[in-house]
C-alpha positions as CSV (number, residue, x, y, z in Angstrom):
1,M,-121.8,67.5,40.9
2,Q,-123.8,70.1,39.1
3,G,-127.5,69.9,38.7
4,Q,-130.6,71.9,38.1
5,T,-133.7,71.9,40.3
6,Q,-137.1,73.1,39.2
7,S,-140.1,73.6,41.5
8,I,-143.7,73.0,40.7
9,S,-146.4,74.5,42.9
10,F,-149.1,71.9,42.9
11,D,-152.3,72.0,45.0
12,G,-150.5,73.9,47.8
13,R,-147.5,71.5,47.8
14,E,-144.1,71.9,46.2
15,I,-142.8,69.2,43.9
16,R,-139.1,69.5,43.2
17,L,-137.5,68.1,40.1
18,T,-133.7,67.7,40.1
19,T,-132.0,66.9,36.8
20,G,-128.4,66.5,35.7
21,R,-127.1,65.5,39.1
22,F,-127.9,61.8,39.6
23,A,-127.2,58.7,37.4
24,P,-125.3,60.6,34.6
25,Q,-124.9,57.5,32.4
26,A,-128.7,56.7,32.3
27,G,-130.5,58.0,29.2
28,G,-132.5,60.4,31.3
29,S,-132.9,60.8,35.1
30,V,-134.8,62.9,37.5
31,L,-135.1,63.0,41.3
32,V,-138.7,63.8,42.2
33,E,-139.3,65.1,45.7
34,C,-142.4,66.1,47.6
35,G,-142.1,66.7,51.4
36,D,-139.5,64.2,52.5
37,T,-140.4,61.6,49.9
38,A,-137.7,61.3,47.2
39,V,-137.9,59.0,44.1
40,L,-135.1,58.7,41.6
41,V,-136.5,57.7,38.2
42,T,-134.3,56.8,35.2
43,A,-135.1,55.8,31.6
44,T,-132.6,54.0,29.4
45,R,-132.7,52.8,25.8
46,S,-130.5,50.3,24.1
47,G,-130.4,48.8,20.6
48,G,-133.1,46.3,19.6
49,R,-132.5,42.6,19.5
50,E,-133.0,40.6,16.3
51,G,-136.3,38.9,15.9
52,I,-138.2,41.0,18.4
53,D,-141.8,41.9,17.2
54,F,-143.0,43.7,20.3
55,L,-141.9,46.6,22.5
56,P,-139.5,45.1,25.1
57,L,-140.3,47.6,27.9
58,I,-139.3,46.9,31.5
59,C,-140.6,49.1,34.3
60,D,-139.2,48.4,37.8
61,Y,-140.0,50.0,41.1
62,E,-137.3,49.4,43.8
63,E,-137.9,49.9,47.5
64,R,-135.0,50.4,49.8
65,L,-135.9,50.1,53.5
66,Y,-133.3,52.7,54.4
67,A,-135.8,55.1,52.9
68,A,-137.8,54.7,56.1
69,G,-134.8,54.3,58.4
70,R,-135.3,50.5,58.7
71,I,-133.0,47.4,58.3
72,P,-134.6,44.5,56.3
73,G,-135.9,41.7,58.4
74,S,-134.7,38.8,56.2
75,Y,-131.9,36.4,57.2
76,Q,-129.4,38.2,54.9
77,R,-130.6,41.6,56.1
78,R,-130.9,43.0,52.6
79,E,-133.7,43.5,50.2
80,G,-134.7,40.4,48.3
81,R,-137.6,39.7,45.9
82,P,-139.8,42.9,45.5
83,P,-142.7,42.8,47.9
84,E,-146.2,42.7,46.4
85,R,-146.9,46.4,46.8
86,A,-143.7,47.2,45.0
87,T,-144.7,44.9,42.1
88,L,-148.1,46.7,41.9
89,T,-146.3,50.1,41.7
90,A,-144.1,48.8,38.9
91,R,-147.3,47.8,37.0
92,L,-148.7,51.3,37.8
93,I,-145.8,52.8,36.0
94,D,-145.9,50.4,33.1
95,R,-149.6,50.7,32.3
96,P,-149.8,54.4,31.3
97,M,-146.3,54.4,29.8
98,R,-146.7,51.4,27.4
99,P,-149.4,52.8,25.1
100,L,-147.5,56.1,24.6
101,F,-144.5,54.5,22.8
102,P,-144.9,54.1,19.1
103,A,-146.1,50.7,17.8
104,W,-143.0,50.3,15.6
105,L,-140.4,50.8,18.3
106,R,-138.4,47.6,19.1
107,D,-135.5,48.9,21.1
108,D,-135.0,47.7,24.7
109,L,-136.4,50.3,27.1
110,Q,-136.1,50.2,30.9
111,V,-137.6,52.6,33.4
112,V,-136.4,52.2,37.0
113,A,-137.9,54.1,39.9
114,T,-136.1,53.9,43.3
115,C,-137.6,55.2,46.5
116,L,-134.7,56.8,48.3
117,S,-136.6,58.5,51.1
118,L,-140.2,58.1,52.4
119,D,-142.4,60.7,54.1
120,E,-145.4,58.9,55.4
121,R,-147.5,61.9,54.4
122,V,-146.5,61.6,50.8
123,P,-146.9,58.2,48.9
124,A,-144.2,57.6,46.4
125,D,-146.2,55.8,43.7
126,V,-147.7,58.7,41.8
127,L,-144.4,60.6,42.0
128,A,-142.8,57.6,40.3
129,V,-145.3,57.5,37.5
130,T,-144.9,61.2,36.7
131,G,-141.1,60.8,37.0
132,A,-141.2,58.0,34.4
133,S,-142.6,60.5,31.9
134,I,-139.9,63.1,32.7
135,A,-137.0,60.7,32.5
136,T,-138.3,59.4,29.2
137,L,-138.5,62.9,27.8
138,L,-135.0,63.7,29.0
139,A,-133.7,60.5,27.4
140,G,-134.9,61.6,24.0
141,I,-136.9,58.4,23.5
142,P,-139.8,58.7,21.0
143,F,-142.8,59.2,23.2
144,N,-146.4,60.5,22.9
145,G,-146.2,62.3,26.2
146,P,-145.9,64.1,28.5
147,M,-147.8,62.0,30.9
148,A,-148.6,62.6,34.6
149,A,-150.5,60.9,37.4
150,V,-152.2,62.1,40.6
151,R,-154.1,60.4,43.4
152,V,-157.6,61.6,44.4
153,G,-159.1,60.9,47.8
154,L,-162.6,61.6,49.2
155,L,-162.9,62.9,52.7
156,G,-166.5,63.6,53.6
157,D,-167.8,65.5,50.6
158,D,-164.5,66.9,49.5
159,F,-162.0,65.6,47.0
160,V,-158.3,65.7,48.1
161,L,-155.4,65.7,45.7
162,N,-152.5,63.4,46.6
163,P,-153.8,62.6,50.1
164,S,-151.5,61.2,52.8
165,Y,-151.5,57.5,53.8
166,R,-153.8,58.4,56.8
167,E,-156.2,60.3,54.6
168,I,-156.4,57.4,52.2
169,E,-157.2,55.1,55.0
170,R,-159.9,57.4,56.4
171,G,-161.4,58.3,53.1
172,D,-164.0,56.6,50.9
173,L,-162.0,56.7,47.7
174,D,-158.4,55.9,46.6
175,L,-158.2,56.8,42.9
176,I,-155.0,57.1,40.8
177,V,-155.5,58.6,37.4
178,A,-152.9,59.1,34.7
179,G,-153.3,61.2,31.6
180,T,-151.8,62.9,28.6
181,P,-152.8,66.0,26.6
182,D,-155.1,63.6,24.7
183,G,-157.0,62.5,27.8
184,V,-157.1,59.9,30.5
185,V,-154.8,56.9,29.8
186,M,-155.0,54.9,33.0
187,V,-157.3,54.6,36.1
188,E,-156.8,52.5,39.3
189,A,-159.3,52.9,42.1
190,G,-160.9,51.5,45.2
191,G,-164.1,52.9,46.6
192,N,-166.4,52.4,49.5
193,Q,-169.5,51.4,47.3
194,L,-169.5,54.9,45.7
195,P,-172.2,56.0,43.2
196,E,-171.0,56.1,39.6
197,Q,-171.3,59.9,39.4
198,D,-169.0,60.5,42.4
199,V,-166.3,58.4,40.7
200,I,-166.7,60.2,37.4
201,E,-166.4,63.6,39.1
202,A,-163.2,62.3,40.9
203,I,-161.6,61.3,37.6
204,D,-162.5,64.7,36.1
205,F,-161.1,66.4,39.2
206,G,-157.8,64.4,38.9
207,Y,-157.4,65.1,35.2
208,E,-157.6,68.8,35.7
209,A,-154.6,68.5,38.0
210,I,-152.8,66.3,35.5
211,C,-153.0,69.0,32.9
212,E,-151.1,71.3,35.3
213,L,-148.3,68.7,35.7
214,I,-148.2,68.2,31.9
215,K,-147.7,72.0,31.4
216,A,-144.9,71.9,34.0
217,Q,-143.1,69.1,32.2
218,E,-143.3,71.1,28.9
219,Q,-141.9,74.1,30.7
220,L,-139.1,72.0,32.2
221,L,-138.0,70.8,28.7
222,K,-138.1,74.4,27.5
223,D,-136.0,75.7,30.4
224,L,-133.5,72.9,29.7
225,G,-133.4,73.6,26.0
226,I,-134.5,70.1,25.2
227,E,-136.8,69.4,22.3
228,Q,-139.2,66.5,22.7
229,V,-138.7,63.6,20.3
230,K,-142.1,62.9,18.8
231,P,-142.7,59.5,17.2
232,E,-142.8,59.5,13.4
233,T,-144.0,56.3,11.8
234,P,-141.3,54.9,9.5
235,T,-142.1,54.1,5.9
236,Q,-143.2,50.5,5.6
237,D,-143.5,48.2,2.7
238,T,-147.3,47.9,2.0
239,T,-147.0,45.1,-0.6
240,V,-147.9,42.2,1.7
241,P,-150.8,44.0,3.5
242,A,-152.2,45.1,0.2
243,Y,-152.1,41.6,-1.1
244,L,-153.8,40.1,2.0
245,E,-156.5,42.8,1.9
246,K,-157.3,41.9,-1.7
247,Q,-157.1,38.1,-1.2
248,C,-158.4,37.5,2.3
249,T,-160.9,40.3,3.2
250,K,-164.0,38.4,2.1
251,A,-162.9,35.1,3.8
252,I,-162.1,36.7,7.1
253,S,-165.3,38.7,7.1
254,E,-167.3,35.6,6.6
255,V,-165.6,33.9,9.5
256,L,-166.2,37.0,11.8
257,K,-169.9,36.9,10.8
258,K,-170.5,33.3,11.8
259,F,-172.0,34.2,15.2
260,D,-172.9,30.7,16.2
261,Q,-169.3,29.3,16.1
262,T,-167.1,28.7,19.1
263,K,-163.9,30.5,19.9
264,D,-161.9,27.4,18.9
265,E,-163.8,27.1,15.6
266,R,-163.2,30.7,14.8
267,D,-159.5,30.5,15.6
268,K,-159.0,27.4,13.4
269,A,-160.9,29.0,10.5
270,L,-158.7,32.1,10.7
271,D,-155.6,30.0,10.9
272,A,-156.7,28.1,7.8
273,I,-157.1,31.3,5.8
274,K,-153.7,32.5,6.9
275,A,-152.1,29.2,6.0
276,E,-153.8,29.3,2.6
277,A,-152.5,32.8,2.0
278,A,-148.9,31.8,3.0
279,E,-149.1,28.9,0.6
280,A,-150.3,31.1,-2.2
281,I,-147.5,33.6,-1.6
282,A,-144.9,30.8,-1.6
283,G,-146.2,29.8,-5.1
284,L,-145.6,33.2,-6.6
285,K,-142.8,33.9,-9.0
286,E,-139.3,34.2,-7.5
287,D,-139.0,37.9,-8.4
288,D,-142.4,38.8,-7.1
289,A,-142.2,41.6,-4.6
290,I,-144.6,39.9,-2.2
291,R,-142.5,36.7,-2.0
292,V,-139.4,38.7,-1.5
293,A,-140.9,40.8,1.3
294,T,-142.2,37.7,3.2
295,A,-138.9,35.9,2.7
296,S,-137.0,38.8,4.3
297,N,-139.3,38.9,7.3
298,S,-141.0,35.7,8.3
299,K,-143.3,37.5,10.8
300,L,-144.5,40.0,8.3
301,L,-147.3,37.8,7.1
302,G,-148.6,37.0,10.6
303,N,-148.5,40.7,11.7
304,S,-150.2,41.8,8.5
305,F,-152.9,39.1,8.8
306,K,-153.5,40.2,12.4
307,A,-153.8,43.8,11.4
308,L,-156.3,43.0,8.7
309,T,-158.4,40.8,11.1
310,K,-158.3,43.7,13.6
311,T,-159.5,46.2,11.0
312,L,-162.4,44.0,9.8
313,M,-163.6,43.1,13.3
314,R,-163.6,46.8,14.3
315,Q,-165.5,47.8,11.1
316,Q,-168.1,45.1,11.8
317,I,-168.7,46.6,15.3
318,L,-168.6,50.3,14.1
319,K,-170.8,49.8,11.1
320,D,-173.1,46.8,11.9
321,G,-173.1,47.0,15.7
322,K,-172.4,43.3,15.9
323,R,-169.6,41.5,17.7
324,V,-167.9,38.3,16.7
325,D,-170.3,36.2,18.8
326,G,-173.4,38.0,17.6
327,R,-174.0,40.0,20.8
328,A,-175.2,43.5,20.9
329,L,-172.7,46.1,22.2
330,D,-174.2,46.2,25.7
331,E,-175.0,42.5,26.0
332,V,-173.5,40.2,28.6
333,R,-172.5,36.6,27.8
334,A,-174.4,33.6,29.3
335,I,-173.7,33.3,33.0
336,S,-173.6,30.3,35.3
337,A,-172.9,30.5,39.1
338,L,-172.7,27.8,41.7
339,A,-171.8,27.9,45.4
340,G,-170.5,25.1,47.6
341,V,-169.1,23.1,44.7
342,L,-166.3,21.5,46.9
343,P,-166.7,19.4,50.1
344,R,-167.2,21.4,53.3
345,R,-163.6,20.7,54.4
346,V,-163.0,23.6,52.1
347,H,-164.5,26.4,54.1
348,G,-166.2,28.0,51.1
349,S,-166.2,27.6,47.3
350,G,-167.8,29.1,44.3
351,L,-167.7,28.4,40.5
352,F,-168.4,31.3,38.2
353,Q,-168.6,31.1,34.4
354,R,-169.3,33.9,31.9
355,G,-169.1,32.6,28.3
356,L,-166.0,30.6,28.1
357,T,-164.3,32.2,31.1
358,Q,-164.5,30.0,34.2
359,V,-163.1,30.7,37.6
360,L,-163.1,28.5,40.7
361,S,-162.7,30.5,44.0
362,T,-162.2,29.1,47.4
363,A,-162.3,30.9,50.8
364,T,-160.3,29.8,53.9
365,L,-160.8,31.3,57.4
366,G,-157.8,31.7,59.6
367,T,-156.9,33.1,63.0
368,P,-155.3,36.6,63.6
369,S,-151.8,35.0,63.6
370,D,-152.4,34.0,60.0
371,A,-152.3,37.7,58.9
372,Q,-149.7,38.5,56.3
373,E,-146.8,40.6,57.6
374,M,-145.8,43.3,55.1
375,D,-142.1,44.0,55.0
376,D,-142.2,47.1,52.8
377,L,-142.3,50.9,53.0
378,H,-146.0,51.1,53.4
379,P,-147.1,52.2,56.9
380,S,-149.6,49.4,57.3
381,T,-147.8,46.3,58.4
382,E,-150.3,43.4,58.0
383,K,-153.1,42.2,55.7
384,L,-156.2,40.5,57.0
385,Y,-157.7,39.7,53.6
386,L,-155.7,38.1,50.9
387,H,-156.8,37.2,47.4
388,H,-154.5,35.0,45.3
389,Y,-155.0,34.6,41.5
390,N,-153.7,31.6,39.5
391,F,-153.6,31.4,35.7
392,P,-152.5,27.9,34.6
393,P,-151.6,27.4,31.0
394,Y,-154.4,24.9,30.4
395,S,-156.9,27.7,30.9
396,V,-156.1,28.9,27.4
397,G,-155.3,25.4,25.9
398,E,-151.5,25.9,26.1
399,T,-148.5,24.2,27.7
400,R,-145.7,26.0,29.6
401,P,-143.8,25.6,32.8
402,M,-145.7,26.3,36.1
403,R,-143.7,28.9,38.0
404,S,-144.3,31.4,40.8
405,P,-146.9,34.1,40.2
406,G,-145.9,36.8,37.8
407,R,-146.8,40.5,37.7
408,R,-150.0,39.8,35.9
409,E,-151.2,37.3,38.5
410,I,-150.2,39.6,41.4
411,G,-152.0,42.5,39.7
412,H,-155.2,40.6,39.0
413,G,-155.3,39.2,42.5
414,A,-154.8,42.7,44.0
415,L,-157.7,44.1,41.9
416,A,-160.1,41.4,43.0
417,E,-158.9,41.9,46.6
418,R,-159.6,45.6,46.4
419,A,-163.1,45.0,45.0
420,I,-164.1,42.9,48.0
421,L,-162.4,44.8,50.9
422,P,-165.1,47.5,51.3
423,V,-167.8,44.9,51.9
424,L,-166.0,42.7,54.4
425,P,-167.3,42.8,58.0
426,A,-165.4,44.8,60.6
427,K,-162.6,43.1,62.5
428,D,-164.3,43.5,65.9
429,T,-167.4,41.5,64.7
430,F,-165.6,39.0,62.5
431,P,-162.0,38.6,63.6
432,Y,-161.0,36.0,61.0
433,V,-158.1,36.4,58.6
434,V,-159.6,35.4,55.2
435,R,-157.8,34.0,52.1
436,V,-159.5,33.6,48.8
437,V,-157.8,31.7,45.9
438,S,-159.1,32.1,42.4
439,E,-158.2,29.3,40.0
440,V,-158.8,30.3,36.4
441,L,-160.0,27.1,34.8
442,S,-160.8,28.6,31.4
443,S,-160.0,32.1,30.0
444,N,-161.7,34.1,27.2
445,G,-161.5,37.6,28.6
446,S,-162.2,39.3,32.0
447,T,-160.8,36.6,34.3
448,S,-160.1,39.3,37.0
449,M,-163.8,40.2,37.1
450,G,-164.7,36.5,37.1
451,S,-162.5,36.2,40.2
452,V,-164.4,39.0,41.9
453,C,-167.7,37.2,41.2
454,G,-166.2,33.8,42.3
455,S,-164.8,35.5,45.5
456,T,-168.3,36.7,46.5
457,L,-169.8,33.2,46.0
458,S,-167.0,31.5,48.0
459,L,-167.1,34.0,50.8
460,M,-170.9,33.8,51.2
461,D,-170.6,30.0,51.0
462,A,-168.1,30.2,53.9
463,G,-170.5,32.1,56.0
464,V,-168.6,35.4,55.9
465,P,-171.2,38.1,56.7
466,L,-170.5,40.5,53.7
467,K,-172.1,43.9,53.9
468,A,-173.2,43.4,50.2
469,P,-172.4,41.0,47.4
470,V,-170.0,42.3,44.7
471,S,-169.9,41.5,40.9
472,G,-167.7,42.9,38.1
473,A,-167.7,43.4,34.4
474,A,-165.0,44.4,31.9
475,M,-165.8,47.1,29.4
476,G,-164.1,47.6,26.0
477,L,-163.8,50.3,23.4
478,I,-163.4,50.6,19.6
479,K,-162.3,54.0,18.5
480,E,-161.7,55.1,14.9
481,G,-161.3,58.9,14.7
482,D,-164.3,60.4,16.3
483,D,-166.3,57.2,15.9
484,I,-166.5,55.4,19.3
485,R,-168.3,52.2,20.4
486,I,-168.3,51.0,24.0
487,L,-168.5,47.2,24.5
488,T,-169.9,45.4,27.6
489,D,-168.3,42.2,28.9
490,I,-165.5,41.9,26.4
491,Q,-164.1,38.6,25.4
492,G,-160.5,37.8,24.5
493,I,-160.4,38.9,20.8
494,E,-162.1,42.2,21.7
495,D,-159.5,42.8,24.4
496,F,-156.7,41.8,22.1
497,L,-157.8,43.8,19.1
498,G,-159.6,46.7,20.9
499,D,-158.5,49.9,22.5
500,M,-159.5,49.7,26.1
501,D,-159.9,47.2,29.0
502,F,-161.9,48.9,31.7
503,K,-162.8,46.7,34.7
504,V,-165.6,47.9,37.0
505,A,-166.6,46.1,40.2
506,G,-169.1,47.0,42.8
507,S,-172.3,46.2,44.7
508,E,-175.8,47.3,44.0
509,K,-175.1,50.4,46.0
510,G,-172.0,51.5,44.2
511,I,-168.4,51.0,42.9
512,T,-165.7,49.2,44.9
513,A,-162.9,49.0,42.4
514,L,-161.9,50.3,38.9
515,Q,-159.0,49.5,36.6
516,M,-158.7,51.0,33.2
517,D,-155.9,50.4,30.7
518,M,-155.6,51.9,27.2
519,K,-153.9,51.0,23.9
520,I,-154.3,54.5,22.6
521,T,-152.9,57.8,23.9
522,G,-155.9,59.0,25.9
523,L,-159.7,59.3,26.2
524,P,-161.8,62.3,27.3
525,V,-163.5,62.0,30.7
526,K,-166.9,62.1,28.9
527,T,-166.2,58.8,27.2
528,I,-164.9,57.2,30.4
529,A,-168.2,58.3,32.1
530,E,-170.2,56.5,29.4
531,A,-168.3,53.3,30.0
532,I,-168.8,53.5,33.8
533,N,-172.5,54.1,33.4
534,Q,-172.9,51.4,30.8
535,A,-171.2,48.9,33.2
536,R,-173.8,49.4,35.9
537,P,-176.7,47.4,34.3
538,A,-174.2,44.7,33.3
539,R,-172.9,44.4,36.9
540,L,-176.4,44.2,38.3
541,H,-177.4,41.6,35.7
542,I,-174.4,39.5,36.7
543,L,-175.2,40.0,40.4
544,E,-178.7,38.8,39.9
545,K,-177.5,35.6,38.4
546,M,-175.0,35.1,41.2
547,L,-177.8,35.6,43.8
548,E,-179.8,32.8,42.2
549,A,-177.0,30.5,43.4
550,I,-176.7,31.9,46.9
551,D,-178.5,35.0,48.1
552,T,-177.2,35.3,51.6
553,P,-174.2,34.1,53.5
554,R,-174.6,30.7,55.1
555,E,-175.7,30.8,58.7
556,G,-173.1,28.4,59.9
557,L,-169.4,28.1,59.2
558,S,-167.8,24.9,57.8
559,P,-167.3,22.4,60.7
560,H,-163.6,22.5,59.7
561,A,-163.3,26.3,60.1
562,P,-161.8,27.5,63.4
563,R,-164.2,29.0,66.0
564,L,-163.1,32.4,67.2
565,L,-164.1,34.2,70.4
566,S,-163.0,37.9,70.8
567,F,-163.2,40.1,73.8
568,R,-161.3,42.9,75.4
569,I,-159.1,43.0,78.5
570,D,-157.3,45.9,80.2
571,P,-154.1,46.3,78.1
572,E,-152.2,46.8,81.4
573,L,-153.1,43.2,82.3
574,I,-151.7,41.6,79.1
575,G,-148.5,40.7,80.9
576,T,-150.6,38.8,83.5
577,V,-152.2,36.6,80.8
578,I,-148.9,36.0,79.1
579,G,-147.0,35.3,82.3
580,P,-143.2,35.0,82.9
581,G,-141.6,33.7,79.7
582,G,-145.1,33.1,78.3
583,R,-145.7,30.2,80.7
584,T,-149.2,31.3,81.7
585,I,-150.6,31.6,78.2
586,K,-148.8,28.5,77.1
587,G,-150.4,26.6,80.0
588,I,-153.9,27.9,79.0
589,T,-153.5,26.8,75.4
590,E,-152.2,23.4,76.4
591,R,-155.0,22.9,78.9
592,T,-157.8,23.9,76.5
593,N,-156.2,22.9,73.2
594,T,-156.8,26.4,71.8
595,K,-154.9,29.1,69.9
596,I,-154.8,32.5,71.6
597,D,-153.8,35.9,70.1
598,I,-153.5,39.1,72.1
599,E,-153.2,42.5,70.5
600,D,-151.5,45.5,72.1
601,S,-155.0,47.1,72.3
602,G,-156.2,44.4,74.7
603,I,-158.3,42.4,72.2
604,V,-158.0,38.7,72.9
605,T,-158.9,36.2,70.1
606,I,-159.3,32.5,71.0
607,A,-159.4,30.0,68.1
608,S,-160.6,26.4,68.6
609,H,-162.6,23.8,66.8
610,D,-164.3,23.0,70.1
611,G,-166.7,25.7,71.3
612,A,-166.6,24.5,74.9
613,A,-162.8,24.6,75.0
614,A,-162.8,28.2,73.7
615,D,-165.3,29.1,76.4
616,E,-163.1,27.6,79.0
617,A,-160.1,29.5,77.8
618,Q,-162.1,32.7,77.9
619,K,-163.2,32.1,81.5
620,I,-159.6,31.5,82.5
621,I,-158.4,34.7,80.9
622,E,-161.3,36.7,82.3
623,G,-160.5,35.2,85.7
624,L,-156.8,36.2,85.4
625,T,-157.8,39.8,84.5
626,R,-160.8,40.2,86.8
627,K,-160.0,42.7,89.5
628,V,-160.6,41.3,93.0
629,N,-161.6,43.6,95.8
630,E,-161.2,43.3,99.6
631,G,-164.4,41.9,101.2
632,E,-165.6,40.0,98.1
633,V,-166.8,36.4,98.7
634,F,-166.0,33.6,96.3
635,S,-166.6,29.9,96.1
636,G,-163.6,27.8,94.9
637,S,-161.7,24.6,95.4
638,I,-158.5,23.9,97.3
639,T,-155.7,23.4,94.7
640,R,-152.7,22.8,97.0
641,I,-151.6,22.8,100.6
642,I,-148.4,24.1,102.2
643,P,-147.5,24.0,105.9
644,I,-148.6,27.6,106.5
645,G,-151.9,27.5,104.6
646,A,-154.0,26.4,101.6
647,F,-154.4,27.9,98.1
648,V,-157.9,28.3,96.6
649,E,-158.7,28.9,92.9
650,I,-161.3,31.7,93.4
651,L,-161.6,32.5,89.6
652,P,-160.3,30.4,86.7
653,G,-156.6,30.8,86.7
654,K,-156.5,33.0,89.8
655,E,-155.6,31.8,93.3
656,G,-155.5,33.3,96.7
657,M,-154.1,31.8,99.9
658,I,-155.8,31.1,103.3
659,H,-153.2,31.4,106.0
660,I,-153.4,28.7,108.6
661,S,-154.6,31.2,111.1
662,Q,-157.6,32.1,108.9
663,L,-158.9,28.5,108.5
664,S,-161.0,28.5,111.7
665,E,-162.0,30.6,114.7
666,A,-160.2,28.0,116.8
667,R,-156.4,27.3,116.7
668,V,-155.4,24.9,113.9
669,E,-152.4,22.7,114.4
670,K,-152.3,21.3,110.9
671,V,-153.9,22.6,107.6
672,E,-155.0,19.1,106.7
673,D,-157.1,19.0,109.8
674,V,-159.5,21.5,108.3
675,V,-159.2,21.2,104.5
676,K,-157.8,18.9,101.9
677,V,-157.0,19.3,98.1
678,G,-160.3,19.3,96.1
679,D,-162.5,20.6,98.9
680,E,-165.0,23.2,97.9
681,V,-165.0,26.2,100.2
682,T,-166.4,29.7,100.4
683,V,-163.9,32.4,101.2
684,R,-163.7,36.1,101.8
685,V,-160.9,38.3,100.4
686,R,-159.2,39.6,103.6
687,E,-156.7,41.8,101.9
688,I,-154.6,42.3,98.8
689,D,-151.0,43.1,99.7
690,N,-148.6,45.5,98.1
691,R,-147.3,42.7,95.8
692,G,-150.8,42.0,94.5
693,R,-151.1,38.7,96.4
694,I,-154.7,37.8,97.5
695,N,-155.1,36.8,101.1
696,L,-158.3,34.9,102.0
697,T,-160.1,33.8,105.1
698,L,-162.7,31.2,106.2
699,R,-163.4,32.9,109.5
700,G,-166.9,34.2,109.7
701,V,-167.8,32.9,106.2
702,P,-170.8,30.4,106.1
703,Q,-169.9,27.3,104.1
704,S,-172.1,25.4,101.6
705,G,-175.1,23.9,103.4
706,D,-174.7,26.5,106.2
707,G,-176.4,29.4,104.4
708,A,-173.4,30.4,102.4
709,G,-174.1,33.0,99.7
710,E,-173.7,32.4,96.0
711,E,-170.4,33.3,94.3
712,P,-170.6,36.8,92.9
713,Q,-170.9,37.1,89.1
714,P,-167.7,38.1,87.3
715,T,-167.4,41.7,86.3
716,P,-168.7,42.0,82.7
717,V,-166.0,42.3,80.0
718,A,-166.1,45.5,78.0
719,P,-167.6,44.9,74.6
720,L,-165.5,45.4,71.5
721,S,-165.9,48.7,69.7
């Protein structure tokens, strides 16, 4: 099997590209390697299907657990449905690739990236994105590339290119930026409340590296003797578009300038104009070119009408500075926010509405055992904060089957999750697992940012002590040549007919999440910086409205939320608490009606709806793990009697035995002659034998009423850190 390997020296690391060896029947294939991470990326094109009026592009990211030397944990012991993080990586590939294909292309395209080997120092996702561009170029598919992606981290004051998983976890920024020779085409980021300028500098830093990878791809094609297939727009019949422009421009413009109408009224008015145009075309003479054109392509009229509406809406924004609802370019829609809209059996709830977009978010508090186990290639194995996003069809006035979440729902949920993570309290001070569910009740643009706002409201209503409240806004863009307008808080039609959807979330202090998608082939960093800076006053305005509903987290949790106690024990004593076959911990949970989780680090978390029961369980565990020393004096009760002695519970859950010879200074014939079950006695620890058994004595120890001393206080438990 012959093949050719090219090496790219990139930021002190070597990226190896192997072509011509793997997947020979794919349109184009490349094995991208860095360190011990290897991703095979293929791009394949097949003929278009009749009636398709969009680009049928499929981007898949496949994880194989053998890449990390693991066997899948499912019943069938094979990979099943892609895990959430694999789905997000597939979206990461799709988002910068899709706008780079020509608008007229209707062939089926599929990009498949398969992680074959994983080095925990080298994440595979950005390699897969860059590999998608290379495979597409090798397949000879019309493509406005090359395109490349890099990750940027922030450690201290230094930016780091393509950081390791550990560096990502330690740093204050996780930014993925993709770009083309025309500029930045995609951004995905999470930040620890970073100032806008820091994020802008990180994007600029990343784009400089992208330019190196683009040059490397161009050199690769040259070395292989491959000429890139650049898209050329085919000649199209302009008869129908010209007719619509002449007949419908005035009517459409009048509709777009009625700023006081609702979305439904505007949509119905535009549909009426289109129907009237269709009727007029149907009445034309049989040999008329317009009628012939529409008869041969039933979708031509709809596409041409949409294109004309798009042009007129964009001209209105560029020339008049007015949007379809009459707002200024930097104006936010009317906002309404409520907290605690559902009964307190729901731990926390918030209702957020911006314009016609309405999101209901609920927060549920769970115990450590409710954490989500992640069976994928990522080094982290569990999630303590989950955000789930639901988009039912009624939210846009439609009907369709209700099925499991798709890629869009997973992606929007992950974005809102990322926006909130930096402001959640530390695990050692708030050990709850938290799940937020955002139900989109009405959609007219920016539901993901509505989910961020709703999440903040519901978490504060649930009493989660957030470090800071978070809000979000979606920015849009209209670009015609060098003429650019940035729009604040875009609605549906502006997203649908615009060039950019740029979501910015953060607190008053700084940015916590970014997500930018383009419909054009790239933007300069300067324009992106303007959008980020314009988003800040919008975010703060939205945040101010939210804080009118609830300005601080509630002091008390819902009475239906579990109460958690957390403390630390010596990890070497975990086995003592669990007991043989788990009998000890099972007995504690049954006795106190609590739920107990113990981590390998020694952190014990007790969950209960009864605070007294949780306290009792804590005392038992502390008693079991309390070190007892010879000579210490304890007060306890007789729990059981055997012929040779009596057992005393000196600490909750911990017993010692008084041998019959130690019950009295005088000879004792029968244990029951001195003590019986339930008696309270004061004992001294005589010895601890080599098996850890505690031997007690009553001899020489004053009893209650005889000047006995008080029971010593338990040794303080080390605080969590």
